[in-house]
C-alpha angles and dihedrals in degrees: 000000000000105000104207090180091063098039118114126195119242129212102011117177118233122269119288110235131181133186121229131151088014097295134088123256123199116213120204126257105250089222088059096054116107111262088241090064101045096081090057097053108104096002109076111038144314086255091056094048092053091045088056096042100044097041109181094005093062096091091059094039090054091062090065124084114241116178114223094246086058094047088055090052089049095052091042091055091042090056094044092049089055095039095248126149123245119271112304093014126111112256118255094243094060091064 
């Protein structure tokens, strides 16, 4: 029997943190998101992506200005940090 309650993840990368508005923000590890949220990531909107990745921090983060080109750099760096492919690509862990 596979005991998911006792299963521990190995080899996790450190947290992905950015700085905006003079303070640090920690974005979620995609492997730690609940499985019900995974299908929404990258499909609904940039706002939904940040809501999922920032969790409780989202309300404060939303008050800040973030130009689209910086959002793209943010998501590119987040994907690279966790070894994910770009939008529409297979992630590196599945190969």
